[in-house]
Structure formats: C-alpha cells, structure tokens
C-alpha positions as CSV (number, residue, x, y, z in Angstrom):
1,X,-55.6,150.9,-72.1
2,X,-56.5,147.2,-72.2
3,X,-60.1,146.2,-71.7
4,X,-61.0,146.0,-68.1
5,X,-62.1,142.6,-66.9
6,X,-65.6,142.4,-65.3
7,X,-65.5,142.9,-61.6
8,X,-68.7,140.8,-61.2
9,X,-67.1,137.9,-63.1
10,X,-63.9,138.3,-61.1
11,X,-65.9,138.3,-57.9
12,X,-67.8,135.1,-58.9
13,X,-64.6,133.3,-59.9
14,X,-62.7,134.4,-56.8
15,X,-65.7,133.5,-54.6
16,X,-65.7,130.0,-56.2
17,X,-62.0,129.8,-55.6
18,X,-61.9,130.9,-52.0
19,X,-65.0,128.9,-51.2
20,X,-63.5,125.8,-52.7
21,X,-60.5,126.1,-50.3
22,X,-62.9,125.5,-47.5
23,X,-65.7,123.5,-49.2
24,X,-63.1,120.8,-49.9
25,X,-62.4,120.2,-46.2
26,X,-66.2,120.7,-45.4
27,X,-67.0,117.8,-47.7
28,X,-64.2,115.6,-46.4
29,X,-64.1,116.7,-42.7
30,X,-67.3,114.8,-41.7
31,X,-65.7,111.6,-42.9
32,X,-62.1,112.4,-41.7
33,X,-63.1,113.7,-38.3
34,X,-65.0,110.5,-37.5
35,X,-62.0,108.4,-38.3
36,X,-59.1,110.5,-36.9
37,X,-61.2,111.9,-34.0
38,X,-60.2,115.2,-32.3
39,X,-56.7,114.0,-31.5
40,X,-55.8,113.3,-35.2
41,X,-57.4,116.4,-36.7
42,X,-55.8,118.4,-33.9
43,X,-52.4,117.2,-34.8
44,X,-52.8,118.2,-38.4
45,X,-54.4,121.6,-37.5
46,X,-51.5,122.3,-35.1
47,X,-48.9,121.3,-37.8
48,X,-50.6,123.4,-40.4
49,X,-50.8,126.5,-38.2
50,X,-47.2,126.1,-37.1
51,X,-45.9,125.7,-40.7
52,X,-47.9,128.8,-41.7
53,X,-45.4,130.9,-39.7
54,X,-42.5,129.5,-41.8
55,X,-44.6,130.1,-45.0
56,X,-45.2,133.6,-43.9
57,X,-41.5,134.2,-43.3
58,X,-40.7,132.8,-46.7
59,X,-43.3,135.0,-48.4
60,X,-42.0,138.3,-46.8
61,X,-45.3,140.1,-47.6
62,X,-44.9,139.5,-51.3
63,X,-48.4,138.1,-51.9
64,X,-50.2,141.4,-51.2
65,X,-47.4,143.7,-52.4
66,X,-47.0,141.6,-55.6
67,X,-50.6,142.1,-56.5
68,X,-50.3,145.8,-56.3
69,X,-47.0,146.0,-58.2
70,X,-48.2,143.6,-61.0
71,X,-51.5,145.5,-61.3
72,X,-49.5,148.7,-61.8
73,X,-47.2,147.2,-64.3
74,X,-49.6,145.0,-66.3
75,X,-49.6,147.3,-69.3
76,X,-45.8,146.9,-69.8
77,X,-44.8,143.3,-70.3
78,X,-41.1,144.0,-69.9
79,X,-41.6,145.8,-66.6
80,X,-44.1,143.2,-65.5
81,X,-41.4,140.5,-66.2
82,X,-38.7,142.4,-64.3
83,X,-41.0,142.8,-61.3
84,X,-42.0,139.2,-61.3
85,X,-38.4,137.9,-61.6
86,X,-37.3,140.2,-58.8
87,X,-40.0,139.2,-56.4
88,X,-39.7,135.5,-57.2
89,X,-35.9,135.6,-56.5
90,X,-36.5,137.2,-53.1
91,X,-39.2,134.6,-52.3
92,X,-37.0,131.7,-53.3
93,X,-34.1,132.9,-51.2
94,X,-36.3,133.4,-48.2
95,X,-37.9,129.9,-48.7
96,X,-34.5,128.4,-48.3
97,X,-33.9,130.3,-45.1
98,X,-37.3,129.2,-43.8
99,X,-36.5,125.5,-44.4
100,X,-33.2,125.9,-42.6
101,X,-35.0,127.3,-39.5
102,X,-37.6,124.6,-39.7
103,X,-35.1,121.8,-39.8
104,X,-33.4,123.3,-36.7
105,X,-36.7,123.5,-34.9
106,X,-37.5,119.8,-35.7
107,X,-34.1,118.8,-34.4
108,X,-34.2,120.7,-31.1
109,X,-37.8,121.4,-30.0
110,X,-39.2,118.4,-28.1
111,X,-42.9,119.2,-28.8
112,X,-42.1,118.8,-32.5
113,X,-40.0,115.6,-32.5
114,X,-42.9,113.2,-32.2
115,X,-44.4,114.0,-35.6
116,X,-41.5,115.1,-37.7
117,X,-42.9,113.3,-40.8
118,X,-46.1,115.3,-40.5
119,X,-44.3,118.6,-40.2
120,X,-42.1,117.8,-43.2
121,X,-45.1,116.8,-45.4
122,X,-47.1,119.9,-44.4
123,X,-44.0,122.1,-45.1
124,X,-44.3,121.4,-48.8
125,X,-46.7,124.3,-48.7
126,X,-43.6,126.6,-48.4
127,X,-42.1,125.7,-51.8
128,X,-45.5,125.3,-53.5
129,X,-46.5,128.8,-52.4
130,X,-43.2,130.1,-53.7
131,X,-43.4,128.7,-57.2
132,X,-47.1,129.5,-57.5
133,X,-46.6,133.2,-57.9
134,X,-50.3,133.6,-57.4
135,X,-49.8,137.4,-56.9
136,X,-48.9,137.7,-60.6
137,X,-52.2,136.1,-61.7
138,X,-54.3,138.1,-59.2
139,X,-52.6,141.4,-60.3
140,X,-53.5,140.5,-63.9
141,X,-57.1,139.6,-62.7
142,X,-56.8,136.1,-64.1
143,X,-59.3,134.7,-61.7
144,X,-60.9,132.2,-64.2
145,X,-57.6,130.5,-64.7
146,X,-56.8,130.4,-61.0
147,X,-60.2,129.0,-60.1
148,X,-60.3,126.2,-62.8
149,X,-56.8,124.8,-62.1
150,X,-57.3,125.0,-58.3
151,X,-60.7,123.1,-58.5
152,X,-59.2,120.3,-60.7
153,X,-56.5,119.6,-58.1
154,X,-59.0,119.8,-55.2
155,X,-61.2,117.2,-57.0
156,X,-58.2,114.8,-57.3
157,X,-57.5,115.3,-53.6
158,X,-61.1,114.7,-52.7
159,X,-61.0,111.3,-54.3
160,X,-57.7,110.6,-52.6
161,X,-59.1,111.6,-49.2
162,X,-61.7,108.9,-49.3
163,X,-59.4,106.3,-50.9
164,X,-56.5,106.5,-48.5
165,X,-57.7,107.5,-45.1
166,X,-59.2,104.6,-43.2
167,X,-57.8,104.5,-39.7
168,X,-56.6,106.9,-36.9
169,X,-52.9,106.5,-37.8
170,X,-53.6,108.0,-41.3
171,X,-53.4,111.6,-40.1
172,X,-50.1,112.2,-41.9
173,X,-51.8,111.2,-45.1
174,X,-54.6,113.6,-44.3
175,X,-52.0,116.4,-43.9
176,X,-50.4,115.5,-47.2
177,X,-53.6,115.4,-49.2
178,X,-54.7,118.7,-47.6
179,X,-51.5,120.4,-48.8
180,X,-51.9,118.8,-52.2
181,X,-55.4,120.2,-52.5
182,X,-54.4,123.7,-51.3
183,X,-51.1,124.3,-53.0
184,X,-50.0,121.6,-55.5
185,X,-51.8,123.3,-58.4
186,X,-49.3,126.2,-58.0
187,X,-46.9,124.2,-60.1
188,X,-49.1,124.9,-63.1
189,X,-48.9,128.6,-62.3
190,X,-45.1,128.5,-62.8
191,X,-45.4,126.6,-66.1
192,X,-48.2,128.9,-67.4
193,X,-46.4,132.1,-66.5
194,X,-44.8,132.2,-70.0
195,X,-48.1,133.5,-71.3
196,X,-47.8,136.7,-69.4
197,X,-44.1,137.3,-68.8
198,X,-40.7,136.5,-70.4
199,X,-39.1,133.4,-68.8
200,X,-35.6,134.4,-69.9
201,X,-33.5,137.0,-67.9
202,X,-34.3,140.5,-69.0
203,X,-31.7,142.4,-67.1
204,X,-31.9,145.7,-65.3
205,X,-33.0,144.1,-62.1
206,X,-33.4,146.4,-59.0
207,X,-34.1,144.2,-56.0
208,X,-33.6,147.1,-53.5
209,X,-36.6,149.0,-54.7
210,X,-38.8,146.2,-53.3
211,X,-37.2,145.7,-49.9
212,X,-38.8,148.6,-48.0
213,X,-42.4,148.0,-49.1
214,X,-42.0,144.2,-48.9
215,X,-40.8,144.5,-45.3
216,X,-43.8,146.7,-44.5
217,X,-46.1,144.1,-46.0
218,X,-44.1,141.4,-44.2
219,X,-44.7,143.1,-40.9
220,X,-48.4,143.2,-41.8
221,X,-48.3,139.5,-42.7
222,X,-46.6,138.7,-39.4
223,X,-49.2,140.5,-37.4
224,X,-52.0,138.9,-39.4
225,X,-50.6,135.4,-39.3
226,X,-49.8,135.7,-35.5
227,X,-53.4,136.4,-34.5
228,X,-54.9,134.2,-37.2
229,X,-52.9,131.1,-36.1
230,X,-51.9,132.0,-32.6
231,X,-54.9,130.4,-31.1
232,X,-54.2,127.0,-32.6
233,X,-50.5,127.2,-31.8
234,X,-51.0,128.4,-28.2
235,X,-53.7,125.7,-27.7
236,X,-51.3,123.1,-29.0
237,X,-48.6,124.1,-26.5
238,X,-50.8,125.0,-23.5
239,X,-53.5,122.4,-23.8
240,X,-54.0,119.2,-25.8
241,X,-54.4,118.0,-29.4
242,X,-58.0,117.3,-28.5
243,X,-58.6,121.0,-27.6
244,X,-57.0,121.9,-30.9
245,X,-59.4,119.5,-32.6
246,X,-62.4,121.2,-31.0
247,X,-61.2,124.6,-32.1
248,X,-60.4,123.4,-35.6
249,X,-63.9,122.1,-36.0
250,X,-65.3,125.4,-34.8
251,X,-63.1,127.4,-37.2
252,X,-64.1,125.3,-40.3
253,X,-67.5,126.8,-40.7
254,X,-66.3,130.3,-39.8
255,X,-63.6,130.1,-42.5
256,X,-65.8,129.3,-45.4
257,X,-68.2,132.1,-44.4
258,X,-65.2,134.5,-44.2
259,X,-64.2,133.4,-47.7
260,X,-67.6,134.4,-49.1
261,X,-67.5,137.8,-47.4
262,X,-63.9,138.6,-48.4
263,X,-64.0,137.5,-52.0
264,X,-65.1,140.8,-53.2
265,X,-62.3,142.7,-51.4
266,X,-59.7,140.4,-52.9
267,X,-61.0,141.0,-56.4
268,X,-61.2,144.7,-56.0
269,X,-57.6,145.1,-54.7
270,X,-55.9,145.1,-58.2
271,X,-58.7,147.3,-59.6
272,X,-58.5,149.8,-56.7
273,X,-54.7,149.9,-57.1
274,X,-55.2,150.6,-60.8
275,X,-57.6,153.5,-60.1
276,X,-55.2,155.0,-57.6
277,X,-52.4,154.8,-60.2
278,X,-54.7,156.6,-62.7
279,X,-55.8,159.2,-60.1
280,X,-59.4,158.0,-60.5
281,X,-60.6,158.5,-56.9
282,X,-64.3,158.8,-57.8
283,X,-64.3,155.2,-59.0
284,X,-62.3,154.2,-55.9
285,X,-65.0,155.7,-53.6
286,X,-67.7,154.1,-55.7
287,X,-66.4,150.5,-55.4
288,X,-65.6,151.1,-51.7
289,X,-69.1,152.0,-50.9
290,X,-70.5,149.0,-52.8
291,X,-68.1,146.7,-51.0
292,X,-68.9,147.9,-47.5
293,X,-72.6,147.6,-48.3
294,X,-72.0,144.1,-49.5
295,X,-70.2,143.1,-46.3
296,X,-73.1,144.4,-44.1
297,X,-75.8,142.7,-46.1
298,X,-74.0,139.4,-46.5
299,X,-71.9,139.0,-43.3
300,X,-74.6,139.8,-40.7
301,X,-77.0,137.0,-41.6
302,X,-74.2,134.4,-42.0
303,X,-72.8,135.3,-38.6
304,X,-76.2,135.3,-36.8
305,X,-77.5,132.1,-38.4
306,X,-74.5,130.1,-37.4
307,X,-74.6,131.4,-33.8
308,X,-78.2,130.2,-33.6
309,X,-77.5,126.9,-35.2
310,X,-74.0,126.2,-34.0
311,X,-74.9,122.9,-32.3
312,X,-76.6,121.5,-35.4
313,X,-73.7,122.7,-37.7
314,X,-71.0,121.1,-35.5
315,X,-73.0,117.9,-35.1
316,X,-73.5,117.6,-38.9
317,X,-69.9,118.6,-39.8
318,X,-67.9,116.7,-37.2
319,X,-70.2,114.3,-35.3
320,X,-71.1,113.9,-31.6
321,X,-67.5,113.6,-30.5
322,X,-67.0,117.3,-31.1
323,X,-69.6,118.7,-28.7
324,X,-66.8,120.8,-27.2
325,X,-66.7,122.9,-30.4
326,X,-70.2,124.4,-30.2
327,X,-69.4,127.3,-27.7
328,X,-66.1,128.2,-29.4
329,X,-68.0,128.4,-32.7
330,X,-70.6,130.7,-31.3
331,X,-68.0,133.1,-29.9
332,X,-66.0,133.3,-33.1
333,X,-68.9,134.0,-35.6
334,X,-69.0,137.8,-35.2
335,X,-65.5,137.9,-36.6
336,X,-67.0,137.3,-40.0
337,X,-68.4,140.8,-39.9
338,X,-65.2,142.4,-38.5
339,X,-62.9,140.6,-41.0
340,X,-65.2,141.6,-43.9
341,X,-65.1,145.3,-43.0
342,X,-61.3,145.4,-42.3
343,X,-60.7,143.5,-45.6
344,X,-62.3,146.4,-47.4
345,X,-60.8,149.2,-45.2
346,X,-57.4,147.7,-45.2
347,X,-56.9,146.0,-48.6
348,X,-59.1,148.1,-50.8
349,X,-58.6,151.6,-49.4
350,X,-55.4,151.8,-47.2
351,X,-53.2,149.5,-49.3
352,X,-53.9,151.0,-52.8
353,X,-53.4,154.5,-51.3
354,X,-49.9,153.4,-50.1
355,X,-51.0,153.7,-46.4
356,X,-50.2,150.1,-45.6
357,X,-48.3,151.1,-42.4
358,X,-51.7,151.8,-40.8
359,X,-52.9,148.3,-41.7
360,X,-49.7,147.1,-40.0
361,X,-50.4,149.2,-36.9
362,X,-54.0,147.8,-36.7
363,X,-52.8,144.2,-37.0
364,X,-50.0,144.7,-34.4
365,X,-52.7,145.9,-32.0
366,X,-54.8,142.9,-32.9
367,X,-51.9,140.5,-32.4
368,X,-51.1,141.9,-29.0
369,X,-54.8,141.7,-27.9
370,X,-55.0,138.1,-29.1
371,X,-51.9,137.0,-27.3
372,X,-52.9,138.7,-24.0
373,X,-56.4,137.3,-24.0
374,X,-55.2,133.8,-25.1
375,X,-52.6,133.8,-22.3
376,X,-55.2,134.5,-19.7
377,X,-58.2,132.5,-21.0
378,X,-56.8,129.4,-22.7
379,X,-55.6,127.8,-19.5
380,X,-59.1,128.4,-18.1
381,X,-61.5,128.0,-21.1
382,X,-59.3,126.1,-23.6
383,X,-60.8,126.4,-27.1
384,X,-63.5,128.9,-26.0
385,X,-60.8,131.2,-24.6
386,X,-59.0,131.0,-28.0
387,X,-62.3,132.0,-29.8
388,X,-62.8,135.0,-27.5
389,X,-59.2,136.1,-28.1
390,X,-59.8,136.0,-31.9
391,X,-63.0,137.9,-31.5
392,X,-61.4,140.7,-29.5
393,X,-58.4,140.9,-31.8
394,X,-60.5,141.3,-35.0
395,X,-62.6,144.0,-33.2
396,X,-59.5,145.9,-32.3
397,X,-58.2,145.8,-35.9
398,X,-61.5,147.2,-37.1
399,X,-61.5,150.0,-34.6
400,X,-57.9,151.1,-35.5
401,X,-58.6,151.0,-39.3
402,X,-61.8,152.9,-38.9
403,X,-60.2,155.6,-36.8
404,X,-57.5,156.1,-39.5
405,X,-60.1,156.4,-42.3
406,X,-62.9,158.0,-40.3
407,X,-63.0,161.2,-42.4
408,X,-63.2,159.2,-45.7
409,X,-65.5,156.4,-44.6
410,X,-67.8,157.9,-42.0
411,X,-70.2,159.3,-44.7
412,X,-70.3,155.8,-46.3
413,X,-71.0,154.0,-43.0
414,X,-73.8,156.5,-42.2
415,X,-75.6,155.5,-45.4
416,X,-75.5,151.8,-44.8
417,X,-78.9,150.1,-44.3
418,X,-78.6,149.2,-40.6
419,X,-82.2,149.4,-39.8
420,X,-83.4,147.2,-42.6
421,X,-80.8,144.6,-41.9
422,X,-81.6,144.5,-38.2
423,X,-85.4,144.1,-38.8
424,X,-84.7,141.4,-41.5
425,X,-82.5,139.5,-39.1
426,X,-85.2,139.6,-36.4
427,X,-87.9,138.3,-38.8
428,X,-85.5,135.6,-40.1
429,X,-84.7,134.4,-36.6
430,X,-88.4,134.2,-35.6
431,X,-89.1,132.2,-38.8
432,X,-86.4,129.6,-38.3
433,X,-85.7,129.0,-34.6
434,X,-88.7,126.7,-34.2
435,X,-86.9,124.1,-36.3
436,X,-84.5,123.4,-33.4
437,X,-87.4,121.5,-31.8
438,X,-87.7,119.0,-34.6
439,X,-86.8,115.4,-33.8
440,X,-84.9,114.9,-37.0
441,X,-81.2,114.6,-38.1
442,X,-79.1,117.8,-37.8
443,X,-78.8,117.9,-41.6
444,X,-82.5,118.3,-42.1
445,X,-82.8,121.0,-39.4
446,X,-80.0,122.9,-41.2
447,X,-81.7,122.6,-44.6
448,X,-85.1,123.7,-43.4
449,X,-83.8,126.5,-41.1
450,X,-81.4,128.0,-43.7
451,X,-84.1,128.1,-46.3
452,X,-86.4,129.9,-43.9
453,X,-83.8,132.2,-42.4
454,X,-82.1,133.3,-45.6
455,X,-85.4,133.4,-47.6
456,X,-87.2,135.7,-45.1
457,X,-84.1,137.9,-44.8
458,X,-83.6,138.3,-48.5
459,X,-87.3,138.8,-49.2
460,X,-87.6,141.6,-46.6
461,X,-84.6,143.4,-48.0
462,X,-85.9,143.1,-51.5
463,X,-89.4,144.3,-50.6
464,X,-87.9,147.3,-48.8
465,X,-85.8,148.0,-51.9
466,X,-82.3,147.6,-50.3
467,X,-79.9,148.4,-53.2
468,X,-77.5,145.5,-52.9
469,X,-80.3,142.9,-52.8
470,X,-82.0,144.5,-55.7
471,X,-78.8,144.4,-57.7
472,X,-78.3,140.7,-56.9
473,X,-81.9,139.9,-58.0
474,X,-81.5,142.0,-61.2
475,X,-78.2,140.2,-62.0
476,X,-79.9,136.8,-61.5
477,X,-82.8,137.8,-63.8
478,X,-80.5,139.0,-66.5
479,X,-78.6,135.6,-66.4
480,X,-81.9,133.7,-66.6
481,X,-83.0,135.8,-69.7
482,X,-79.6,135.2,-71.4
483,X,-79.8,131.4,-70.7
484,X,-83.4,131.2,-72.1
485,X,-82.5,133.2,-75.2
486,X,-79.5,130.9,-75.9
C-alpha cells in the first residue's frame, strides 16, 4: 500500500485553498463594492448564482462521486485512468447540453437579455470546471499541487482587479476576473494529469457503471445548489439587483468562515472512503470523532463573533452603502455550525459508507424548506428573508442527517465539550463587546475585538484541557521547535 499522505498537511493545504477562494474577493470586494455599488455587485452575484445551476447540470454529481472512485482506484493506474476517462467524457457531453440550454435561456427569457455578455463571460466556469477534473486530484490527495496552482492564478486576478475596474460599468470585467480567479487554473489540471493517468485511450470503458451513482450524486448536487443559490436567484427575480447586492455582501464573510470549518471534511473524504474500502471502521470512527469536535470548537466562536460584530464587518468590507446587509449577515451566521456538522455527517460518514441517498433526502428537505420560506419572506423582508430561509434549510438538513446516523453518532455527540465551549464563548463576549463603543474606524474595532474574543476563548479551552485546543497548541509548538532547529 502506498504511503498515506498526512491528514494534517492535507488539511492545511485544503484550508489555504478554500480560504483563498473567499479571501480573494474579501481583499478586492472593499474596493470593487465602492465602485460598482450594490447594483453592480448584485448583477454579478445574480449571474454567478444563475450559471451555477448550469454548471451543476454539466457536472452531474461527478465532483463528489469522482473523489470516491479515484480514491478507491488510486493503487491501480490502469483502472484510475479508465475511471477518469469515463467520467470526463460524461462531463464533457453534459457541458455541451448545458451550454445549449443556456443559449436558449438567453434568447427567450426577458430578465436575462439585458446582460447577455455578463452571462456568457461567467458561463466560462462550465467548461473550466469540466477540464479541471479536480475530483481526480482530490481523490489522490494532491492538495499541495491544487493549492499552489490556484493561488498563482488568484494572485494574477488580484492585480487585474485593481488594474481594470475603475467605473460602475465595469461589472462585466469584474465577473470575468472573478471566474478567471476561481476556475482558469483548471486548465493546468488537464495538462498535469499525465503524471497520474495515461492520456491515451486504454479501452475497456464501461460508462454505464457510473450512471446510477452519478445520478444519485447529481440529485444531491441539485438539492444543494438549489438551496445554496436559491436565495440569490429568487431575490434577483422577486426584488432588485440592490437587494441581491446586500445579500451578497452578507454572504461574503459567512462563506470564508464556512470554508475554514469545512476544509477538514473535504480532506477526510478520500481517506474515509479508503478506510471503508479496506474495512477499517475503527479508523473511520476515530477521524469522525475528531472532525465533529473540530467543528464545534472552531465554528461556534466564528459564528458568534460575526453576529456580535456584523455591523463593523459589513462597514469595513463593503462600506456605508451596504448598511442593509447587517441584519441578513446576523441571521445567516449560525449556518456555519450547521454546515460544518452536515459536512462531516454527510460527506465523511454517509457518502463513504455508500449511503449517499440519505444525504440526498436531507438536501431535498432543505431545498423545499428554503423555497417555501423564501417565497413567503423575500417579498416582505428581502435579503433578510433570504437569510432566514437559508438558516432554516441548513438546520433541516442537519436534523435529517443526524436522525439517520443517530445510533452511530449519538455517543460521539454526547462526549463533545459543550459546557467548556459555552463558558468560553460567554467570557470572550464579555471581554470584547466594549470595543463597539470605541470612536475609531471599523477596522481597528475588528482587530482589537477579534484578538480579545478569540484570545480569551482559546485560553479558556487550553486551561481547561480541551483536547482539540491542546492538540492545536502542541502542533504549533512542534513546528516552532523544528523551525528553530533548522
């Protein structure tokens, strides 16, 4: 058996990767939002959310299924090649169908005809995602490569953002650069794939073996994408681009926090699939317990801090024109905890065990909940109603997945350090809330308050010997010792 890659190293690399996908817009958004204003950023956000449905259709659930299949076949290069070729062909055909449907929509849907150029530019994500075959690299746990090439392209896009966006009419350029930052590096994936698979036809292809599981994962993807992007799409159709802009600003911070919390789950999926394939369920339970503890310890302070300091966060990120984003941001923050937990229950436990249909059921329940609440609240509360819909949807997903796994995970949940976390959060809040009275720029309030909040929180957990915090500190100490010895 090949040497296992370090889960800690994979986690760090994937955390950097997923954070970069949101840190890039967080760096540029304060500049861009002040130039394009809520209307311009709302147009791009609406276009991106709409095109995500076409990308989802083109992918057919392959991203998640592909990780599992490549992880299972990684010890056999011929089989890995065959699986990759088969899935890529399916993806390519579906991308062509997705583009055909998109062109028809642009021709006949009045709401889309005013910004055709923007939709076409953003639609490049469909083909970039197809040729990227990211699922191959994730299945092989090549997170260092994925992270490095992605950050290089994001750095190029970062420079382009400041160089080419200077007026309100540049929102199409903003959309194009955003897609370049997110997906253009996928071209290198296709070129680099020769290091892992044969690029020539190997024969013996069996496309049918993938159809049933791919369709199940596709249904999961549909449900997830629906309630992930439904808020923005419904806001765009039911309200205005300005409301979409407010909601987009609220979601920016939530998204980067979710990326931190879910990075561990993404890294553990191929490892969990490998353990299931080997029948090593003790190791599966071990990493599941550690992952759930990680989510509780990390997600809770992130969610609470940005509820308390939502006004300062929005003002710093987007400027005074986005005051309408504060309340939506506060409502949507608890989803960080819910998404973190379902990321572990669904991707790390249910999917490797071949029980992805239950993930599908949970996401269908979430999508229905989101649609119903959005339909009722968006006309009355606009972007705040959309945030409430997302919050309810993510909670429903968590409840369904927990119910399915209640026998397996209840013992783990009972042992999580709820009491220590609650006390630590209370002390951290008391230590930081006074900074809201300071008559200084929002940036300085955020800096002072986050140091106090996170510092007191981490210190209390360390003093009370919370296992996850002790492991984090021990890891940092070891790294410092190594750096000094070198």
